[in-house]
LUMPAVO-295699 format. One record per atom (N, C-alpha, C): x, y, z; atom name; chain; residue in one letter; residue number from 1. Coordinates in nm, 2 decimals. Atoms other than C-alpha are relative to their C-alpha. Layout:
N
c1; c2; c3; a; c; r; k
X; Y; Z; CA; A; A; NUM
...
END
This chain:
103
c1; c2; c3; a; c; r; k
0.10; 0.09; -0.05; N; A; M; 1
0.26; 7.13; 2.48; CA; A; M; 1
0.02; -0.13; -0.07; C; A; M; 1
-0.02; 0.13; 0.06; N; A; R; 2
0.30; 6.76; 2.43; CA; A; R; 2
-0.14; -0.07; -0.01; C; A; R; 2
0.13; 0.07; 0.01; N; A; T; 3
0.01; 6.56; 2.29; CA; A; T; 3
0.03; -0.15; -0.01; C; A; T; 3
-0.02; 0.14; 0.00; N; A; T; 4
-0.04; 6.19; 2.31; CA; A; T; 4
-0.02; -0.05; -0.14; C; A; T; 4
0.01; 0.06; 0.13; N; A; C; 5
0.02; 6.00; 1.99; CA; A; C; 5
-0.06; -0.14; 0.01; C; A; C; 5
0.05; 0.14; 0.00; N; A; H; 6
-0.19; 5.69; 1.93; CA; A; H; 6
0.03; -0.06; -0.14; C; A; H; 6
-0.03; 0.07; 0.13; N; A; L; 7
-0.08; 5.44; 1.67; CA; A; L; 7
-0.13; -0.04; -0.07; C; A; L; 7
0.12; 0.04; 0.08; N; A; N; 8
-0.34; 5.39; 1.40; CA; A; N; 8
0.03; -0.13; -0.08; C; A; N; 8
-0.02; 0.12; 0.06; N; A; L; 9
-0.24; 5.04; 1.33; CA; A; L; 9
-0.10; -0.10; 0.05; C; A; L; 9
0.10; 0.11; -0.03; N; A; V; 10
-0.49; 4.75; 1.32; CA; A; V; 10
0.08; -0.13; 0.03; C; A; V; 10
-0.07; 0.13; -0.04; N; A; V; 11
-0.37; 4.44; 1.50; CA; A; V; 11
-0.11; -0.11; -0.01; C; A; V; 11
0.10; 0.11; 0.01; N; A; L; 12
-0.55; 4.12; 1.40; CA; A; L; 12
0.04; -0.11; 0.09; C; A; L; 12
-0.02; 0.12; -0.09; N; A; H; 13
-0.59; 3.85; 1.66; CA; A; H; 13
-0.08; -0.11; -0.06; C; A; H; 13
0.07; 0.11; 0.07; N; A; D; 14
-0.68; 3.52; 1.49; CA; A; D; 14
-0.02; -0.12; 0.10; C; A; D; 14
0.01; 0.11; -0.09; N; A; L; 15
-0.70; 3.31; 1.81; CA; A; L; 15
-0.14; -0.02; 0.05; C; A; L; 15
0.14; 0.02; -0.05; N; A; E; 16
-1.07; 3.37; 1.88; CA; A; E; 16
-0.07; -0.12; -0.05; C; A; E; 16
0.07; 0.12; 0.06; N; A; D; 17
-1.19; 3.10; 1.64; CA; A; D; 17
0.06; -0.13; 0.06; C; A; D; 17
-0.07; 0.11; -0.06; N; A; V; 18
-0.93; 2.86; 1.78; CA; A; V; 18
-0.05; -0.02; 0.14; C; A; V; 18
0.04; 0.01; -0.14; N; A; R; 19
-1.02; 2.94; 2.14; CA; A; R; 19
-0.14; -0.05; 0.01; C; A; R; 19
0.14; 0.05; 0.00; N; A; A; 20
-1.39; 2.89; 2.06; CA; A; A; 20
-0.01; -0.14; -0.03; C; A; A; 20
0.00; 0.14; 0.03; N; A; A; 21
-1.33; 2.56; 1.90; CA; A; A; 21
0.05; -0.09; 0.11; C; A; A; 21
-0.05; 0.08; -0.11; N; A; V; 22
-1.12; 2.43; 2.19; CA; A; V; 22
-0.10; 0.00; 0.11; C; A; V; 22
0.10; 0.00; -0.11; N; A; E; 23
-1.38; 2.55; 2.44; CA; A; E; 23
-0.12; -0.09; -0.03; C; A; E; 23
0.12; 0.08; 0.04; N; A; E; 24
-1.66; 2.38; 2.24; CA; A; E; 24
0.04; -0.15; 0.02; C; A; E; 24
-0.04; 0.13; -0.01; N; A; A; 25
-1.46; 2.06; 2.23; CA; A; A; 25
0.02; -0.04; 0.15; C; A; A; 25
-0.01; 0.02; -0.15; N; A; L; 26
-1.39; 2.09; 2.61; CA; A; L; 26
-0.13; -0.03; 0.06; C; A; L; 26
0.14; 0.01; -0.06; N; A; A; 27
-1.76; 2.13; 2.68; CA; A; A; 27
-0.06; -0.14; -0.03; C; A; A; 27
0.05; 0.13; 0.04; N; A; H; 28
-1.82; 1.79; 2.51; CA; A; H; 28
0.10; -0.11; 0.02; C; A; H; 28
-0.11; 0.10; -0.01; N; A; A; 29
-1.50; 1.61; 2.61; CA; A; A; 29
-0.03; -0.10; 0.11; C; A; A; 29
0.00; 0.10; -0.11; N; A; D; 30
-1.48; 1.29; 2.81; CA; A; D; 30
0.11; 0.03; 0.09; C; A; D; 30
-0.10; -0.02; -0.10; N; A; A; 31
-1.26; 1.26; 3.11; CA; A; A; 31
0.14; -0.02; -0.05; C; A; A; 31
-0.13; 0.02; 0.05; N; A; A; 32
-0.97; 1.14; 2.91; CA; A; A; 32
0.05; 0.11; -0.09; C; A; A; 32
-0.04; -0.11; 0.09; N; A; E; 33
-0.97; 1.42; 2.66; CA; A; E; 33
0.01; 0.14; 0.07; C; A; E; 33
0.01; -0.13; -0.06; N; A; A; 34
-1.05; 1.71; 2.90; CA; A; A; 34
0.14; 0.06; 0.05; C; A; A; 34
-0.13; -0.06; -0.04; N; A; P; 35
-0.69; 1.75; 3.05; CA; A; P; 35
0.08; 0.06; -0.11; C; A; P; 35
-0.07; -0.05; 0.12; N; A; G; 36
-0.54; 1.79; 2.71; CA; A; G; 36
-0.06; 0.12; -0.06; C; A; G; 36
0.07; -0.12; 0.05; N; A; L; 37
-0.80; 2.04; 2.60; CA; A; L; 37
0.02; 0.11; 0.09; C; A; L; 37
-0.02; -0.11; -0.10; N; A; R; 38
-0.76; 2.24; 2.92; CA; A; R; 38
0.14; 0.05; -0.02; C; A; R; 38
-0.14; -0.04; 0.02; N; A; K; 39
-0.38; 2.25; 2.85; CA; A; K; 39
0.00; 0.08; -0.13; C; A; K; 39
0.01; -0.07; 0.13; N; A; A; 40
-0.45; 2.36; 2.49; CA; A; A; 40
-0.06; 0.14; 0.02; C; A; A; 40
0.07; -0.13; -0.03; N; A; L; 41
-0.68; 2.64; 2.62; CA; A; L; 41
0.10; 0.09; 0.07; C; A; L; 41
-0.10; -0.09; -0.07; N; A; S; 42
-0.41; 2.76; 2.86; CA; A; S; 42
0.11; 0.05; -0.09; C; A; S; 42
-0.11; -0.05; 0.09; N; A; L; 43
-0.15; 2.77; 2.58; CA; A; L; 43
-0.06; 0.11; -0.10; C; A; L; 43
0.06; -0.10; 0.08; N; A; I; 44
-0.39; 2.97; 2.36; CA; A; I; 44
-0.01; 0.13; 0.08; C; A; I; 44
0.00; -0.13; -0.09; N; A; E; 45
-0.44; 3.22; 2.65; CA; A; E; 45
0.14; 0.06; 0.01; C; A; E; 45
-0.13; -0.05; -0.01; N; A; A; 46
-0.07; 3.25; 2.69; CA; A; A; 46
0.05; 0.06; -0.13; C; A; A; 46
-0.04; -0.05; 0.13; N; A; A; 47
-0.02; 3.31; 2.32; CA; A; A; 47
-0.07; 0.14; -0.03; C; A; A; 47
0.08; -0.12; 0.03; N; A; A; 48
-0.28; 3.59; 2.32; CA; A; A; 48
0.08; 0.12; 0.07; C; A; A; 48
-0.08; -0.11; -0.04; N; A; R; 49
-0.09; 3.92; 2.35; CA; A; R; 49
-0.08; 0.13; -0.02; C; A; R; 49
0.07; -0.13; 0.02; N; A; S; 50
-0.19; 4.28; 2.38; CA; A; S; 50
0.04; 0.06; -0.14; C; A; S; 50
-0.03; -0.07; 0.13; N; A; D; 51
-0.20; 4.50; 2.07; CA; A; D; 51
0.14; 0.06; 0.00; C; A; D; 51
-0.13; -0.06; -0.01; N; A; E; 52
0.11; 4.68; 2.19; CA; A; E; 52
0.11; -0.10; -0.02; C; A; E; 52
-0.10; 0.11; 0.01; N; A; D; 53
0.30; 4.36; 2.23; CA; A; D; 53
0.02; -0.05; -0.14; C; A; D; 53
0.00; 0.05; 0.14; N; A; L; 54
0.21; 4.25; 1.88; CA; A; L; 54
0.07; 0.11; -0.09; C; A; L; 54
-0.06; -0.11; 0.08; N; A; K; 55
0.31; 4.59; 1.73; CA; A; K; 55
0.15; 0.00; 0.02; C; A; K; 55
-0.15; 0.00; -0.03; N; A; I; 56
0.65; 4.58; 1.91; CA; A; I; 56
0.06; -0.12; -0.06; C; A; I; 56
-0.05; 0.12; 0.06; N; A; R; 57
0.70; 4.22; 1.79; CA; A; R; 57
0.02; 0.02; -0.15; C; A; R; 57
0.00; -0.02; 0.15; N; A; W; 58
0.62; 4.32; 1.43; CA; A; W; 58
0.12; 0.09; -0.03; C; A; W; 58
-0.11; -0.10; 0.03; N; A; A; 59
0.86; 4.62; 1.45; CA; A; A; 59
0.13; -0.07; 0.02; C; A; A; 59
-0.13; 0.06; -0.03; N; A; R; 60
1.14; 4.42; 1.60; CA; A; R; 60
0.04; -0.11; -0.11; C; A; R; 60
-0.02; 0.09; 0.10; N; A; Q; 61
1.10; 4.14; 1.34; CA; A; Q; 61
0.03; 0.07; -0.13; C; A; Q; 61
-0.02; -0.08; 0.13; N; A; T; 62
1.08; 4.39; 1.05; CA; A; T; 62
0.14; 0.06; 0.00; C; A; T; 62
-0.14; -0.06; -0.01; N; A; L; 63
1.40; 4.57; 1.18; CA; A; L; 63
0.11; -0.11; -0.01; C; A; L; 63
-0.10; 0.11; 0.00; N; A; D; 64
1.58; 4.24; 1.23; CA; A; D; 64
0.02; -0.05; -0.14; C; A; D; 64
-0.01; 0.04; 0.14; N; A; R; 65
1.50; 4.14; 0.87; CA; A; R; 65
0.08; 0.10; -0.08; C; A; R; 65
-0.07; -0.10; 0.07; N; A; A; 66
1.64; 4.47; 0.76; CA; A; A; 66
0.14; 0.02; 0.04; C; A; A; 66
-0.14; -0.01; -0.05; N; A; G; 67
1.96; 4.42; 0.95; CA; A; G; 67
0.02; 0.12; 0.10; C; A; G; 67
-0.01; -0.11; -0.09; N; A; V; 68
1.89; 4.70; 1.20; CA; A; V; 68
0.01; -0.06; 0.14; C; A; V; 68
-0.03; 0.05; -0.13; N; A; A; 69
2.03; 4.64; 1.55; CA; A; A; 69
-0.12; 0.04; 0.10; C; A; A; 69
0.10; -0.03; -0.10; N; A; A; 70
1.78; 4.62; 1.84; CA; A; A; 70
0.04; 0.12; 0.08; C; A; A; 70
-0.03; -0.12; -0.07; N; A; G; 71
1.76; 4.95; 2.02; CA; A; G; 71
0.04; 0.12; -0.08; C; A; G; 71
-0.04; -0.11; 0.09; N; A; D; 72
1.86; 5.16; 1.72; CA; A; D; 72
-0.12; 0.09; -0.02; C; A; D; 72
0.11; -0.09; 0.02; N; A; T; 73
1.64; 5.47; 1.70; CA; A; T; 73
0.03; 0.11; -0.10; C; A; T; 73
-0.04; -0.10; 0.10; N; A; S; 74
1.80; 5.64; 1.41; CA; A; S; 74
-0.11; 0.01; -0.11; C; A; S; 74
0.10; -0.02; 0.11; N; A; T; 75
1.62; 5.77; 1.10; CA; A; T; 75
0.00; -0.12; -0.09; C; A; T; 75
0.00; 0.12; 0.09; N; A; R; 76
1.73; 5.46; 0.91; CA; A; R; 76
-0.10; -0.10; 0.05; C; A; R; 76
0.09; 0.10; -0.06; N; A; T; 77
1.53; 5.25; 1.16; CA; A; T; 77
-0.15; 0.04; -0.04; C; A; T; 77
0.13; -0.05; 0.03; N; A; I; 78
1.22; 5.47; 1.10; CA; A; I; 78
-0.03; -0.02; -0.15; C; A; I; 78
0.02; 0.02; 0.14; N; A; R; 79
1.27; 5.45; 0.73; CA; A; R; 79
-0.02; -0.14; -0.04; C; A; R; 79
0.02; 0.15; 0.03; N; A; E; 80
1.29; 5.07; 0.73; CA; A; E; 80
-0.14; -0.04; 0.04; C; A; E; 80
0.14; 0.03; -0.04; N; A; L; 81
0.96; 5.05; 0.92; CA; A; L; 81
-0.10; 0.05; -0.11; C; A; L; 81
0.09; -0.07; 0.10; N; A; R; 82
0.80; 5.29; 0.67; CA; A; R; 82
0.01; -0.07; -0.13; C; A; R; 82
-0.01; 0.08; 0.13; N; A; R; 83
0.94; 5.09; 0.38; CA; A; R; 83
-0.07; -0.13; 0.01; C; A; R; 83
0.08; 0.13; -0.02; N; A; A; 84
0.79; 4.77; 0.52; CA; A; A; 84
-0.15; 0.02; 0.00; C; A; A; 84
0.15; -0.03; 0.00; N; A; A; 85
0.45; 4.94; 0.57; CA; A; A; 85
-0.01; 0.14; -0.04; C; A; A; 85
0.00; -0.14; 0.05; N; A; P; 86
0.42; 5.24; 0.34; CA; A; P; 86
-0.11; 0.09; 0.05; C; A; P; 86
0.11; -0.07; -0.05; N; A; Q; 87
0.09; 5.34; 0.50; CA; A; Q; 87
0.03; 0.05; 0.14; C; A; Q; 87
-0.04; -0.04; -0.13; N; A; L; 88
0.27; 5.39; 0.83; CA; A; L; 88
0.05; 0.15; 0.00; C; A; L; 88
-0.04; -0.14; -0.01; N; A; G; 89
0.29; 5.76; 0.93; CA; A; G; 89
0.13; 0.02; 0.07; C; A; G; 89
-0.12; -0.03; -0.06; N; A; L; 90
0.60; 5.93; 1.05; CA; A; L; 90
-0.01; -0.01; 0.16; C; A; L; 90
0.01; 0.01; -0.15; N; A; A; 91
0.48; 5.97; 1.41; CA; A; A; 91
-0.02; -0.14; 0.05; C; A; A; 91
0.02; 0.14; -0.04; N; A; E; 92
0.36; 5.61; 1.42; CA; A; E; 92
0.13; -0.08; 0.00; C; A; E; 92
-0.12; 0.07; 0.01; N; A; A; 93
0.69; 5.49; 1.30; CA; A; A; 93
0.10; 0.03; 0.11; C; A; A; 93
-0.09; -0.05; -0.11; N; A; V; 94
0.88; 5.70; 1.55; CA; A; V; 94
-0.04; -0.07; 0.13; C; A; V; 94
0.05; 0.07; -0.12; N; A; E; 95
0.66; 5.56; 1.83; CA; A; E; 95
0.03; -0.15; 0.01; C; A; E; 95
-0.03; 0.15; 0.00; N; A; L; 96
0.71; 5.20; 1.72; CA; A; L; 96
0.15; -0.02; 0.02; C; A; L; 96
-0.15; 0.01; -0.02; N; A; V; 97
1.09; 5.25; 1.70; CA; A; V; 97
0.03; 0.02; 0.15; C; A; V; 97
-0.02; -0.02; -0.14; N; A; T; 98
1.08; 5.39; 2.05; CA; A; T; 98
-0.04; -0.11; 0.09; C; A; T; 98
0.05; 0.12; -0.08; N; A; L; 99
0.87; 5.11; 2.19; CA; A; L; 99
0.08; -0.12; -0.02; C; A; L; 99
-0.09; 0.11; 0.03; N; A; A; 100
1.08; 4.85; 2.02; CA; A; A; 100
0.13; 0.01; 0.07; C; A; A; 100
-0.13; -0.02; -0.06; N; A; A; 101
1.40; 5.00; 2.16; CA; A; A; 101
-0.01; -0.02; 0.15; C; A; A; 101
0.02; 0.01; -0.15; N; A; K; 102
1.25; 5.00; 2.52; CA; A; K; 102
-0.02; -0.15; 0.04; C; A; K; 102
0.03; 0.13; -0.04; N; A; H; 103
1.14; 4.64; 2.51; CA; A; H; 103
0.09; -0.10; -0.07; C; A; H; 103
END
């Protein structure tokens, strides 16, 4: 029987304060400022990614710094992720390596 593994990683999104500040400025902007602030808001929205996307990006960046080729799913790859984040469990590291190899 196969069980679903859920990654127990916390992903921090630090765009909420920025988004709120731009929305507040847009609410009080004059006609000349509003287009630029709307564009900034759309850029913030585009930069906001899902937790899974951020986990995959972290894994790929970590593996790249370790000199591991994209798509490698060997034990060395898993070891490198766990070396970078010692609190990362084996099942979590395997899932991250698998996700990173697929994307």
